[in-house]
All heavy atoms as a GROMACS GRO file, in nm:
protein
  596
    1MET      N    1  -1.436  -3.299   0.781
    1MET     CA    2  -1.506  -3.172   0.790
    1MET      C    3  -1.424  -3.072   0.870
    1MET      O    4  -1.421  -2.955   0.838
    1MET     CB    5  -1.643  -3.196   0.854
    1MET     CG    6  -1.730  -3.076   0.852
    1MET     SD    7  -1.775  -3.037   0.683
    1MET     CE    8  -1.906  -2.929   0.710
    2ALA      N    9  -1.358  -3.119   0.974
    2ALA     CA   10  -1.277  -3.029   1.056
    2ALA      C   11  -1.158  -2.974   0.978
    2ALA      O   12  -1.118  -2.860   0.999
    2ALA     CB   13  -1.229  -3.101   1.182
    3GLU      N   14  -1.104  -3.058   0.885
    3GLU     CA   15  -0.992  -3.012   0.805
    3GLU      C   16  -1.033  -2.898   0.712
    3GLU      O   17  -0.957  -2.804   0.690
    3GLU     CB   18  -0.936  -3.128   0.723
    3GLU     CG   19  -0.868  -3.233   0.805
    3GLU     CD   20  -0.822  -3.351   0.720
    3GLU    OE1   21  -0.828  -3.341   0.596
    3GLU    OE2   22  -0.782  -3.451   0.777
    4GLN      N   23  -1.154  -2.904   0.659
    4GLN     CA   24  -1.200  -2.799   0.569
    4GLN      C   25  -1.222  -2.668   0.644
    4GLN      O   26  -1.190  -2.562   0.595
    4GLN     CB   27  -1.329  -2.839   0.498
    4GLN     CG   28  -1.369  -2.741   0.392
    4GLN     CD   29  -1.479  -2.794   0.301
    4GLN    OE1   30  -1.519  -2.908   0.312
    4GLN    NE2   31  -1.526  -2.710   0.212
    5LYS      N   32  -1.274  -2.676   0.767
    5LYS     CA   33  -1.292  -2.555   0.847
    5LYS      C   34  -1.157  -2.492   0.879
    5LYS      O   35  -1.143  -2.370   0.879
    5LYS     CB   36  -1.368  -2.587   0.976
    5LYS     CG   37  -1.515  -2.612   0.956
    5LYS     CD   38  -1.584  -2.635   1.088
    5LYS     CE   39  -1.731  -2.663   1.067
    5LYS     NZ   40  -1.802  -2.687   1.192
    6ASP      N   41  -1.059  -2.578   0.908
    6ASP     CA   42  -0.925  -2.527   0.936
    6ASP      C   43  -0.867  -2.459   0.812
    6ASP      O   44  -0.805  -2.354   0.821
    6ASP     CB   45  -0.833  -2.640   0.982
    6ASP     CG   46  -0.696  -2.590   1.021
    6ASP    OD1   47  -0.690  -2.490   1.095
    6ASP    OD2   48  -0.597  -2.652   0.978
    7PHE      N   49  -0.888  -2.518   0.695
    7PHE     CA   50  -0.839  -2.460   0.570
    7PHE      C   51  -0.904  -2.325   0.544
    7PHE      O   52  -0.837  -2.228   0.508
    7PHE     CB   53  -0.866  -2.556   0.454
    7PHE     CG   54  -0.831  -2.498   0.320
    7PHE    CD1   55  -0.698  -2.486   0.281
    7PHE    CD2   56  -0.930  -2.455   0.234
    7PHE    CE1   57  -0.666  -2.431   0.158
    7PHE    CE2   58  -0.899  -2.400   0.112
    7PHE     CZ   59  -0.766  -2.389   0.073
    8VAL      N   60  -1.035  -2.317   0.560
    8VAL     CA   61  -1.108  -2.191   0.538
    8VAL      C   62  -1.060  -2.086   0.636
    8VAL      O   63  -1.040  -1.970   0.600
    8VAL     CB   64  -1.260  -2.213   0.548
    8VAL    CG1   65  -1.334  -2.081   0.546
    8VAL    CG2   66  -1.308  -2.302   0.435
    9GLY      N   67  -1.038  -2.123   0.759
    9GLY     CA   68  -0.987  -2.029   0.859
    9GLY      C   69  -0.850  -1.975   0.823
    9GLY      O   70  -0.823  -1.856   0.840
   10ARG      N   71  -0.766  -2.063   0.770
   10ARG     CA   72  -0.632  -2.018   0.729
   10ARG      C   73  -0.639  -1.926   0.609
   10ARG      O   74  -0.565  -1.828   0.600
   10ARG     CB   75  -0.544  -2.139   0.700
   10ARG     CG   76  -0.506  -2.211   0.828
   10ARG     CD   77  -0.418  -2.332   0.812
   10ARG     NE   78  -0.349  -2.345   0.686
   10ARG     CZ   79  -0.307  -2.460   0.637
   10ARG    NH1   80  -0.330  -2.572   0.703
   10ARG    NH2   81  -0.243  -2.465   0.523
   11VAL      N   82  -0.728  -1.955   0.516
   11VAL     CA   83  -0.743  -1.869   0.398
   11VAL      C   84  -0.795  -1.732   0.438
   11VAL      O   85  -0.745  -1.628   0.393
   11VAL     CB   86  -0.836  -1.935   0.293
   11VAL    CG1   87  -0.875  -1.836   0.185
   11VAL    CG2   88  -0.769  -2.057   0.233
   12VAL      N   89  -0.896  -1.728   0.525
   12VAL     CA   90  -0.951  -1.600   0.570
   12VAL      C   91  -0.846  -1.523   0.650
   12VAL      O   92  -0.832  -1.401   0.634
   12VAL     CB   93  -1.080  -1.622   0.654
   12VAL    CG1   94  -1.123  -1.496   0.724
   12VAL    CG2   95  -1.191  -1.676   0.566
   13GLY      N   96  -0.770  -1.592   0.732
   13GLY     CA   97  -0.665  -1.525   0.809
   13GLY      C   98  -0.558  -1.466   0.718
   13GLY      O   99  -0.512  -1.354   0.739
   14ALA      N  100  -0.518  -1.542   0.616
   14ALA     CA  101  -0.416  -1.491   0.523
   14ALA      C  102  -0.469  -1.372   0.444
   14ALA      O  103  -0.397  -1.275   0.421
   14ALA     CB  104  -0.373  -1.603   0.429
   15ALA      N  105  -0.596  -1.379   0.404
   15ALA     CA  106  -0.655  -1.267   0.329
   15ALA      C  107  -0.663  -1.142   0.414
   15ALA      O  108  -0.636  -1.031   0.366
   15ALA     CB  109  -0.793  -1.306   0.278
   16SER      N  110  -0.697  -1.157   0.542
   16SER     CA  111  -0.704  -1.037   0.627
   16SER      C  112  -0.565  -0.981   0.656
   16SER      O  113  -0.548  -0.860   0.662
   16SER     CB  114  -0.779  -1.060   0.757
   16SER     OG  115  -0.783  -1.190   0.796
   17GLN      N  116  -0.467  -1.067   0.671
   17GLN     CA  117  -0.330  -1.018   0.689
   17GLN      C  118  -0.284  -0.945   0.563
   17GLN      O  119  -0.218  -0.841   0.572
   17GLN     CB  120  -0.235  -1.133   0.719
   17GLN     CG  121  -0.252  -1.192   0.856
   17GLN     CD  122  -0.166  -1.316   0.877
   17GLN    OE1  123  -0.099  -1.362   0.786
   17GLN    NE2  124  -0.169  -1.369   0.998
   18GLY      N  125  -0.320  -0.998   0.448
   18GLY     CA  126  -0.286  -0.932   0.322
   18GLY      C  127  -0.354  -0.797   0.308
   18GLY      O  128  -0.296  -0.702   0.258
   19ALA      N  129  -0.479  -0.788   0.354
   19ALA     CA  130  -0.552  -0.661   0.346
   19ALA      C  131  -0.487  -0.556   0.435
   19ALA      O  132  -0.472  -0.440   0.395
   19ALA     CB  133  -0.698  -0.682   0.385
   20VAL      N  134  -0.447  -0.595   0.554
   20VAL     CA  135  -0.379  -0.501   0.644
   20VAL      C  136  -0.246  -0.457   0.583
   20VAL      O  137  -0.213  -0.338   0.583
   20VAL     CB  138  -0.357  -0.564   0.784
   20VAL    CG1  139  -0.265  -0.478   0.869
   20VAL    CG2  140  -0.490  -0.585   0.853
   21GLY      N  141  -0.173  -0.552   0.529
   21GLY     CA  142  -0.047  -0.518   0.464
   21GLY      C  143  -0.067  -0.425   0.346
   21GLY      O  144   0.012  -0.334   0.323
   22ALA      N  145  -0.175  -0.446   0.272
   22ALA     CA  146  -0.204  -0.360   0.156
   22ALA      C  147  -0.232  -0.217   0.199
   22ALA      O  148  -0.185  -0.122   0.136
   22ALA     CB  149  -0.324  -0.417   0.078
   23VAL      N  150  -0.308  -0.200   0.306
   23VAL     CA  151  -0.341  -0.065   0.353
   23VAL      C  152  -0.216   0.006   0.406
   23VAL      O  153  -0.192   0.124   0.376
   23VAL     CB  154  -0.451  -0.070   0.461
   23VAL    CG1  155  -0.470   0.066   0.527
   23VAL    CG2  156  -0.581  -0.119   0.401
   24VAL      N  157  -0.135  -0.065   0.482
   24VAL     CA  158  -0.014  -0.005   0.537
   24VAL      C  159   0.083   0.034   0.425
   24VAL      O  160   0.134   0.147   0.421
   24VAL     CB  161   0.055  -0.101   0.637
   24VAL    CG1  162   0.193  -0.051   0.675
   24VAL    CG2  163  -0.032  -0.119   0.761
   25ALA      N  164   0.106  -0.057   0.332
   25ALA     CA  165   0.198  -0.028   0.222
   25ALA      C  166   0.146   0.084   0.133
   25ALA      O  167   0.224   0.170   0.089
   25ALA     CB  168   0.221  -0.154   0.139
   26ALA      N  169   0.016   0.086   0.107
   26ALA     CA  170  -0.041   0.192   0.023
   26ALA      C  171  -0.030   0.328   0.092
   26ALA      O  172   0.000   0.429   0.028
   26ALA     CB  173  -0.187   0.161  -0.009
   27SER      N  174  -0.051   0.331   0.222
   27SER     CA  175  -0.040   0.457   0.296
   27SER      C  176   0.103   0.511   0.293
   27SER      O  177   0.125   0.630   0.271
   27SER     CB  178  -0.084   0.438   0.441
   27SER     OG  179  -0.216   0.391   0.447
   28LEU      N  180   0.198   0.423   0.316
   28LEU     CA  181   0.338   0.466   0.312
   28LEU      C  182   0.378   0.512   0.171
   28LEU      O  183   0.445   0.614   0.155
   28LEU     CB  184   0.430   0.352   0.357
   28LEU     CG  185   0.422   0.315   0.505
   28LEU    CD1  186   0.503   0.189   0.532
   28LEU    CD2  187   0.470   0.429   0.591
   29SER      N  188   0.335   0.439   0.070
   29SER     CA  189   0.369   0.475  -0.068
   29SER      C  190   0.306   0.607  -0.109
   29SER      O  191   0.366   0.686  -0.181
   29SER     CB  192   0.324   0.366  -0.165
   29SER     OG  193   0.400   0.250  -0.147
   30ALA      N  194   0.182   0.629  -0.066
   30ALA     CA  195   0.111   0.750  -0.106
   30ALA      C  196   0.180   0.876  -0.054
   30ALA      O  197   0.171   0.982  -0.116
   30ALA     CB  198  -0.032   0.746  -0.056
   31VAL      N  199   0.250   0.865   0.057
   31VAL     CA  200   0.320   0.981   0.112
   31VAL      C  201   0.463   0.990   0.058
   31VAL      O  202   0.509   1.098   0.022
   31VAL     CB  203   0.321   0.976   0.266
   31VAL    CG1  204   0.406   1.087   0.324
   31VAL    CG2  205   0.179   0.984   0.320
   32THR      N  206   0.531   0.879   0.050
   32THR     CA  207   0.673   0.884   0.013
   32THR      C  208   0.699   0.894  -0.136
   32THR      O  209   0.796   0.959  -0.176
   32THR     CB  210   0.748   0.761   0.069
   32THR    OG1  211   0.687   0.642   0.018
   32THR    CG2  212   0.747   0.761   0.220
   33GLU      N  213   0.617   0.833  -0.220
   33GLU     CA  214   0.642   0.834  -0.364
   33GLU      C  215   0.641   0.975  -0.423
   33GLU      O  216   0.730   1.008  -0.502
   33GLU     CB  217   0.542   0.745  -0.437
   33GLU     CG  218   0.572   0.598  -0.423
   33GLU     CD  219   0.703   0.556  -0.485
   33GLU    OE1  220   0.739   0.607  -0.593
   33GLU    OE2  221   0.771   0.472  -0.425
   34PRO      N  222   0.544   1.062  -0.390
   34PRO     CA  223   0.552   1.198  -0.444
   34PRO      C  224   0.678   1.274  -0.400
   34PRO      O  225   0.733   1.352  -0.476
   34PRO     CB  226   0.426   1.266  -0.389
   34PRO     CG  227   0.331   1.155  -0.363
   34PRO     CD  228   0.417   1.040  -0.320
   35ILE      N  229   0.723   1.247  -0.279
   35ILE     CA  230   0.846   1.312  -0.231
   35ILE      C  231   0.966   1.261  -0.310
   35ILE      O  232   1.048   1.340  -0.358
   35ILE     CB  233   0.865   1.287  -0.079
   35ILE    CG1  234   0.755   1.357   0.000
   35ILE    CG2  235   1.003   1.334  -0.034
   35ILE    CD1  236   0.754   1.325   0.147
   36VAL      N  237   0.976   1.131  -0.326
   36VAL     CA  238   1.087   1.073  -0.401
   36VAL      C  239   1.085   1.121  -0.546
   36VAL      O  240   1.189   1.154  -0.603
   36VAL     CB  241   1.082   0.918  -0.393
   36VAL    CG1  242   1.182   0.855  -0.488
   36VAL    CG2  243   1.107   0.872  -0.252
   37ASN      N  244   0.967   1.125  -0.606
   37ASN     CA  245   0.957   1.172  -0.744
   37ASN      C  246   1.003   1.318  -0.757
   37ASN      O  247   1.070   1.353  -0.853
   37ASN     CB  248   0.814   1.158  -0.795
   37ASN     CG  249   0.777   1.013  -0.820
   37ASN    OD1  250   0.863   0.927  -0.832
   37ASN    ND2  251   0.648   0.986  -0.825
   38SER      N  252   0.966   1.401  -0.662
   38SER     CA  253   1.010   1.541  -0.666
   38SER      C  254   1.162   1.551  -0.656
   38SER      O  255   1.225   1.630  -0.727
   38SER     CB  256   0.946   1.621  -0.553
   38SER     OG  257   0.809   1.635  -0.573
   39ILE      N  258   1.219   1.473  -0.568
   39ILE     CA  259   1.364   1.477  -0.550
   39ILE      C  260   1.436   1.428  -0.676
   39ILE      O  261   1.532   1.490  -0.721
   39ILE     CB  262   1.405   1.392  -0.427
   39ILE    CG1  263   1.355   1.458  -0.299
   39ILE    CG2  264   1.557   1.373  -0.422
   39ILE    CD1  265   1.371   1.374  -0.175
   40LEU      N  266   1.387   1.320  -0.734
   40LEU     CA  267   1.457   1.261  -0.848
   40LEU      C  268   1.430   1.335  -0.979
   40LEU      O  269   1.519   1.349  -1.063
   40LEU     CB  270   1.419   1.114  -0.863
   40LEU     CG  271   1.464   1.023  -0.749
   40LEU    CD1  272   1.414   0.882  -0.773
   40LEU    CD2  273   1.613   1.025  -0.734
   41VAL      N  274   1.308   1.381  -1.000
   41VAL     CA  275   1.273   1.444  -1.127
   41VAL      C  276   1.307   1.593  -1.127
   41VAL      O  277   1.369   1.644  -1.220
   41VAL     CB  278   1.123   1.422  -1.160
   41VAL    CG1  279   1.082   1.498  -1.284
   41VAL    CG2  280   1.094   1.274  -1.176
   42LYS      N  281   1.264   1.663  -1.021
   42LYS     CA  282   1.286   1.808  -1.015
   42LYS      C  283   1.423   1.845  -0.958
   42LYS      O  284   1.462   1.960  -0.962
   42LYS     CB  285   1.178   1.875  -0.931
   42LYS     CG  286   1.039   1.864  -0.987
   42LYS     CD  287   0.942   1.931  -0.892
   42LYS     CE  288   0.799   1.916  -0.935
   42LYS     NZ  289   0.708   1.978  -0.836
   43ARG      N  290   1.491   1.747  -0.897
   43ARG     CA  291   1.621   1.770  -0.833
   43ARG      C  292   1.615   1.876  -0.723
   43ARG      O  293   1.699   1.965  -0.714
   43ARG     CB  294   1.725   1.811  -0.937
   43ARG     CG  295   1.742   1.717  -1.052
   43ARG     CD  296   1.827   1.603  -1.013
   43ARG     NE  297   1.857   1.523  -1.132
   43ARG     CZ  298   1.889   1.398  -1.126
   43ARG    NH1  299   1.899   1.338  -1.010
   43ARG    NH2  300   1.915   1.330  -1.234
   44VAL      N  301   1.512   1.865  -0.639
   44VAL     CA  302   1.498   1.959  -0.528
   44VAL      C  303   1.545   1.892  -0.399
   44VAL      O  304   1.542   1.770  -0.388
   44VAL     CB  305   1.351   2.009  -0.512
   44VAL    CG1  306   1.307   2.084  -0.635
   44VAL    CG2  307   1.258   1.894  -0.484
   45PRO      N  308   1.586   1.970  -0.300
   45PRO     CA  309   1.625   1.911  -0.170
   45PRO      C  310   1.504   1.847  -0.100
   45PRO      O  311   1.389   1.879  -0.130
   45PRO     CB  312   1.677   2.029  -0.090
   45PRO     CG  313   1.698   2.140  -0.187
   45PRO     CD  314   1.610   2.112  -0.304
   46LEU      N  315   1.533   1.760  -0.006
   46LEU     CA  316   1.428   1.690   0.068
   46LEU      C  317   1.332   1.786   0.136
   46LEU      O  318   1.210   1.768   0.129
   46LEU     CB  319   1.490   1.595   0.171
   46LEU     CG  320   1.394   1.522   0.264
   46LEU    CD1  321   1.303   1.429   0.184
   46LEU    CD2  322   1.469   1.444   0.369
   47SER      N  323   1.385   1.889   0.200
   47SER     CA  324   1.298   1.983   0.272
   47SER      C  325   1.200   2.052   0.178
   47SER      O  326   1.083   2.071   0.211
   47SER     CB  327   1.381   2.087   0.347
   47SER     OG  328   1.463   2.158   0.256
   48GLU      N  329   1.245   2.086   0.058
   48GLU     CA  330   1.155   2.150  -0.038
   48GLU      C  331   1.052   2.052  -0.092
   48GLU      O  332   0.936   2.086  -0.112
   48GLU     CB  333   1.235   2.210  -0.153
   48GLU     CG  334   1.153   2.297  -0.245
   48GLU     CD  335   1.239   2.364  -0.350
   48GLU    OE1  336   1.355   2.396  -0.320
   48GLU    OE2  337   1.187   2.384  -0.461
   49ALA      N  338   1.093   1.928  -0.114
   49ALA     CA  339   1.000   1.825  -0.162
   49ALA      C  340   0.890   1.799  -0.060
   49ALA      O  341   0.774   1.779  -0.096
   49ALA     CB  342   1.076   1.697  -0.194
   50VAL      N  343   0.925   1.801   0.068
   50VAL     CA  344   0.825   1.780   0.174
   50VAL      C  345   0.729   1.899   0.178
   50VAL      O  346   0.609   1.882   0.197
   50VAL     CB  347   0.894   1.757   0.310
   50VAL    CG1  348   0.793   1.758   0.423
   50VAL    CG2  349   0.971   1.627   0.309
   51LYS      N  350   0.782   2.021   0.161
   51LYS     CA  351   0.697   2.140   0.160
   51LYS      C  352   0.599   2.139   0.044
   51LYS      O  353   0.487   2.188   0.055
   51LYS     CB  354   0.782   2.268   0.154
   51LYS     CG  355   0.854   2.299   0.282
   51LYS     CD  356   0.940   2.423   0.264
   51LYS     CE  357   1.029   2.444   0.385
   51LYS     NZ  358   1.122   2.556   0.366
   52GLU      N  359   0.640   2.084  -0.070
   52GLU     CA  360   0.556   2.078  -0.189
   52GLU      C  361   0.450   1.969  -0.183
   52GLU      O  362   0.365   1.962  -0.272
   52GLU     CB  363   0.642   2.055  -0.313
   52GLU     CG  364   0.731   2.170  -0.350
   52GLU     CD  365   0.818   2.138  -0.469
   52GLU    OE1  366   0.812   2.025  -0.521
   52GLU    OE2  367   0.894   2.227  -0.511
   53LEU      N  368   0.457   1.883  -0.084
   53LEU     CA  369   0.363   1.771  -0.073
   53LEU      C  370   0.220   1.823  -0.062
   53LEU      O  371   0.187   1.900   0.028
   53LEU     CB  372   0.398   1.685   0.048
   53LEU     CG  373   0.331   1.549   0.058
   53LEU    CD1  374   0.367   1.463  -0.062
   53LEU    CD2  375   0.373   1.480   0.186
   54ASP      N  376   0.137   1.781  -0.154
   54ASP     CA  377  -0.001   1.827  -0.162
   54ASP      C  378  -0.095   1.715  -0.114
   54ASP      O  379  -0.090   1.603  -0.166
   54ASP     CB  380  -0.033   1.864  -0.308
   54ASP     CG  381  -0.174   1.911  -0.327
   54ASP    OD1  382  -0.234   1.964  -0.232
   54ASP    OD2  383  -0.225   1.896  -0.440
   55PRO      N  384  -0.182   1.743  -0.015
   55PRO     CA  385  -0.272   1.640   0.035
   55PRO      C  386  -0.364   1.581  -0.073
   55PRO      O  387  -0.396   1.462  -0.071
   55PRO     CB  388  -0.355   1.711   0.142
   55PRO     CG  389  -0.272   1.827   0.184
   55PRO     CD  390  -0.192   1.866   0.063
   56GLU      N  391  -0.403   1.663  -0.170
   56GLU     CA  392  -0.488   1.612  -0.278
   56GLU      C  393  -0.412   1.512  -0.364
   56GLU      O  394  -0.466   1.410  -0.406
   56GLU     CB  395  -0.539   1.729  -0.364
   56GLU     CG  396  -0.640   1.688  -0.467
   56GLU     CD  397  -0.765   1.625  -0.410
   56GLU    OE1  398  -0.810   1.666  -0.302
   56GLU    OE2  399  -0.819   1.531  -0.473
   57ARG      N  400  -0.287   1.539  -0.388
   57ARG     CA  401  -0.203   1.447  -0.466
   57ARG      C  402  -0.182   1.316  -0.390
   57ARG      O  403  -0.186   1.208  -0.449
   57ARG     CB  404  -0.069   1.516  -0.493
   57ARG     CG  405   0.020   1.444  -0.587
   57ARG     CD  406   0.141   1.532  -0.618
   57ARG     NE  407   0.242   1.455  -0.687
   57ARG     CZ  408   0.366   1.493  -0.701
   57ARG    NH1  409   0.405   1.609  -0.654
   57ARG    NH2  410   0.453   1.419  -0.764
   58VAL      N  411  -0.162   1.326  -0.260
   58VAL     CA  412  -0.147   1.206  -0.177
   58VAL      C  413  -0.275   1.124  -0.181
   58VAL      O  414  -0.272   1.001  -0.193
   58VAL     CB  415  -0.110   1.244  -0.032
   58VAL    CG1  416  -0.117   1.124   0.060
   58VAL    CG2  417   0.028   1.307  -0.027
   59LYS      N  418  -0.389   1.190  -0.174
   59LYS     CA  419  -0.518   1.120  -0.176
   59LYS      C  420  -0.537   1.045  -0.308
   59LYS      O  421  -0.579   0.929  -0.308
   59LYS     CB  422  -0.630   1.221  -0.155
   59LYS     CG  423  -0.767   1.162  -0.155
   59LYS     CD  424  -0.873   1.269  -0.138
   59LYS     CE  425  -1.011   1.212  -0.160
   59LYS     NZ  426  -1.113   1.317  -0.158
   60ARG      N  427  -0.506   1.110  -0.419
   60ARG     CA  428  -0.520   1.044  -0.550
   60ARG      C  429  -0.425   0.925  -0.562
   60ARG      O  430  -0.463   0.820  -0.612
   60ARG     CB  431  -0.493   1.144  -0.662
   60ARG     CG  432  -0.606   1.237  -0.692
   60ARG     CD  433  -0.588   1.308  -0.825
   60ARG     NE  434  -0.451   1.353  -0.848
   60ARG     CZ  435  -0.407   1.476  -0.828
   60ARG    NH1  436  -0.489   1.569  -0.784
   60ARG    NH2  437  -0.281   1.508  -0.852
   61PHE      N  438  -0.303   0.943  -0.515
   61PHE     CA  439  -0.206   0.835  -0.523
   61PHE      C  440  -0.245   0.720  -0.431
   61PHE      O  441  -0.224   0.603  -0.463
   61PHE     CB  442  -0.066   0.887  -0.489
   61PHE     CG  443   0.044   0.799  -0.538
   61PHE    CD1  444   0.077   0.795  -0.672
   61PHE    CD2  445   0.114   0.718  -0.450
   61PHE    CE1  446   0.178   0.712  -0.718
   61PHE    CE2  447   0.215   0.636  -0.495
   61PHE     CZ  448   0.248   0.633  -0.629
   62LEU      N  449  -0.304   0.751  -0.316
   62LEU     CA  450  -0.349   0.647  -0.224
   62LEU      C  451  -0.457   0.561  -0.288
   62LEU      O  452  -0.457   0.438  -0.272
   62LEU     CB  453  -0.402   0.709  -0.094
   62LEU     CG  454  -0.455   0.611   0.011
   62LEU    CD1  455  -0.343   0.521   0.061
   62LEU    CD2  456  -0.517   0.686   0.127
   63GLN      N  457  -0.548   0.622  -0.362
   63GLN     CA  458  -0.652   0.544  -0.430
   63GLN      C  459  -0.591   0.446  -0.529
   63GLN      O  460  -0.634   0.331  -0.538
   63GLN     CB  461  -0.749   0.638  -0.501
   63GLN     CG  462  -0.833   0.719  -0.406
   63GLN     CD  463  -0.915   0.826  -0.476
   63GLN    OE1  464  -0.890   0.859  -0.591
   63GLN    NE2  465  -1.012   0.881  -0.405
   64THR      N  466  -0.490   0.490  -0.600
   64THR     CA  467  -0.425   0.402  -0.697
   64THR      C  468  -0.350   0.289  -0.628
   64THR      O  469  -0.363   0.173  -0.667
   64THR     CB  470  -0.325   0.484  -0.782
   64THR    OG1  471  -0.396   0.590  -0.845
   64THR    CG2  472  -0.258   0.397  -0.886
   65THR      N  473  -0.273   0.323  -0.526
   65THR     CA  474  -0.193   0.220  -0.460
   65THR      C  475  -0.279   0.123  -0.382
   65THR      O  476  -0.246   0.004  -0.373
   65THR     CB  477  -0.087   0.282  -0.367
   65THR    OG1  478  -0.150   0.368  -0.273
   65THR    CG2  479   0.017   0.358  -0.446
   66LEU      N  480  -0.389   0.170  -0.325
   66LEU     CA  481  -0.479   0.077  -0.254
   66LEU      C  482  -0.536  -0.027  -0.349
   66LEU      O  483  -0.536  -0.147  -0.318
   66LEU     CB  484  -0.594   0.154  -0.189
   66LEU     CG  485  -0.578   0.192  -0.043
   66LEU    CD1  486  -0.699   0.271   0.004
   66LEU    CD2  487  -0.554   0.074   0.045
   67ALA      N  488  -0.582   0.018  -0.465
   67ALA     CA  489  -0.639  -0.075  -0.562
   67ALA      C  490  -0.536  -0.179  -0.605
   67ALA      O  491  -0.564  -0.300  -0.609
   67ALA     CB  492  -0.694   0.001  -0.681
   68THR      N  493  -0.417  -0.133  -0.634
   68THR     CA  494  -0.311  -0.224  -0.678
   68THR      C  495  -0.272  -0.320  -0.566
   68THR      O  496  -0.257  -0.441  -0.589
   68THR     CB  497  -0.188  -0.144  -0.722
   68THR    OG1  498  -0.228  -0.050  -0.821
   68THR    CG2  499  -0.080  -0.233  -0.777
   69ASN      N  500  -0.256  -0.269  -0.446
   69ASN     CA  501  -0.211  -0.354  -0.335
   69ASN      C  502  -0.318  -0.454  -0.293
   69ASN      O  503  -0.285  -0.563  -0.249
   69ASN     CB  504  -0.168  -0.268  -0.217
   69ASN     CG  505  -0.035  -0.200  -0.242
   69ASN    OD1  506   0.032  -0.226  -0.340
   69ASN    ND2  507   0.003  -0.112  -0.153
   70PHE      N  508  -0.444  -0.417  -0.304
   70PHE     CA  509  -0.550  -0.513  -0.269
   70PHE      C  510  -0.554  -0.629  -0.368
   70PHE      O  511  -0.604  -0.736  -0.336
   70PHE     CB  512  -0.686  -0.446  -0.260
   70PHE     CG  513  -0.718  -0.393  -0.124
   70PHE    CD1  514  -0.757  -0.262  -0.106
   70PHE    CD2  515  -0.709  -0.474  -0.012
   70PHE    CE1  516  -0.786  -0.213   0.020
   70PHE    CE2  517  -0.737  -0.426   0.115
   70PHE     CZ  518  -0.776  -0.295   0.130
   71ILE      N  519  -0.503  -0.608  -0.487
   71ILE     CA  520  -0.497  -0.717  -0.583
   71ILE      C  521  -0.383  -0.813  -0.547
   71ILE      O  522  -0.400  -0.934  -0.547
   71ILE     CB  523  -0.479  -0.663  -0.726
   71ILE    CG1  524  -0.604  -0.589  -0.769
   71ILE    CG2  525  -0.445  -0.775  -0.824
   71ILE    CD1  526  -0.591  -0.512  -0.898
   72LYS      N  527  -0.266  -0.758  -0.514
   72LYS     CA  528  -0.150  -0.846  -0.498
   72LYS      C  529  -0.122  -0.894  -0.356
   72LYS      O  530  -0.078  -1.006  -0.339
   72LYS     CB  531  -0.026  -0.779  -0.556
   72LYS     CG  532   0.020  -0.656  -0.485
   72LYS     CD  533   0.143  -0.597  -0.553
   72LYS     CE  534   0.190  -0.475  -0.478
   72LYS     NZ  535   0.311  -0.418  -0.537
   73PHE      N  536  -0.148  -0.816  -0.253
   73PHE     CA  537  -0.107  -0.854  -0.118
   73PHE      C  538  -0.176  -0.979  -0.063
   73PHE      O  539  -0.110  -1.064  -0.005
   73PHE     CB  540  -0.124  -0.737  -0.021
   73PHE     CG  541  -0.002  -0.649  -0.011
   73PHE    CD1  542   0.033  -0.566  -0.115
   73PHE    CD2  543   0.077  -0.651   0.102
   73PHE    CE1  544   0.145  -0.486  -0.108
   73PHE    CE2  545   0.189  -0.570   0.111
   73PHE     CZ  546   0.223  -0.488   0.005
   74PRO      N  547  -0.308  -0.994  -0.077
   74PRO     CA  548  -0.370  -1.117  -0.023
   74PRO      C  549  -0.312  -1.244  -0.086
   74PRO      O  550  -0.302  -1.347  -0.019
   74PRO     CB  551  -0.517  -1.100  -0.056
   74PRO     CG  552  -0.538  -0.953  -0.059
   74PRO     CD  553  -0.411  -0.900  -0.120
   75PHE      N  554  -0.271  -1.239  -0.212
   75PHE     CA  555  -0.212  -1.357  -0.276
   75PHE      C  556  -0.075  -1.389  -0.219
   75PHE      O  557  -0.039  -1.505  -0.206
   75PHE     CB  558  -0.205  -1.338  -0.427
   75PHE     CG  559  -0.341  -1.333  -0.492
   75PHE    CD1  560  -0.385  -1.218  -0.554
   75PHE    CD2  561  -0.425  -1.442  -0.487
   75PHE    CE1  562  -0.509  -1.213  -0.613
   75PHE    CE2  563  -0.551  -1.439  -0.545
   75PHE     CZ  564  -0.593  -1.324  -0.609
   76PHE      N  565   0.002  -1.288  -0.183
   76PHE     CA  566   0.131  -1.312  -0.122
   76PHE      C  567   0.117  -1.380   0.014
   76PHE      O  568   0.195  -1.465   0.050
   76PHE     CB  569   0.210  -1.182  -0.104
   76PHE     CG  570   0.260  -1.122  -0.233
   76PHE    CD1  571   0.270  -0.986  -0.246
   76PHE    CD2  572   0.298  -1.201  -0.339
   76PHE    CE1  573   0.316  -0.929  -0.364
   76PHE    CE2  574   0.343  -1.146  -0.457
   76PHE     CZ  575   0.354  -1.010  -0.470
   77GLU      N  576   0.017  -1.340   0.090
   77GLU     CA  577  -0.002  -1.399   0.222
   77GLU      C  578  -0.055  -1.542   0.213
   77GLU      O  579  -0.031  -1.622   0.303
   77GLU     CB  580  -0.099  -1.313   0.304
   77GLU     CG  581  -0.044  -1.179   0.344
   77GLU     CD  582   0.077  -1.186   0.434
   77GLU    OE1  583   0.087  -1.282   0.514
   77GLU    OE2  584   0.163  -1.098   0.424
   78ALA      N  585  -0.127  -1.573   0.108
   78ALA     CA  586  -0.185  -1.707   0.094
   78ALA      C  587  -0.081  -1.810   0.054
   78ALA      O  588  -0.100  -1.929   0.077
   78ALA     CB  589  -0.298  -1.705  -0.007
   79THR      N  590   0.030  -1.765  -0.007
   79THR     CA  591   0.130  -1.863  -0.053
   79THR      C  592   0.240  -1.880   0.046
   79THR      O  593   0.265  -1.805   0.132
   79THR     CB  594   0.189  -1.820  -0.188
   79THR    OG1  595   0.246  -1.690  -0.175
   79THR    CG2  596   0.083  -1.821  -0.294
   0.00000   0.00000   0.00000
């Protein structure tokens, strides 16, 4: 019985570490990806790409990356 509690504790711990990793990675991606896309697609300098950064666009991208990262990150931590 003690082994099963230890197993459940490890699974919950790995899932929570994965959730934290998912939020951090999604937050970083939501800010940097629009900047990188502007630089690569529009061929604008970094300073102009940062000025063009729109909070609404970041918010929409964050929703997408959070959903995707919550699917994959907890599984990475469990293995």
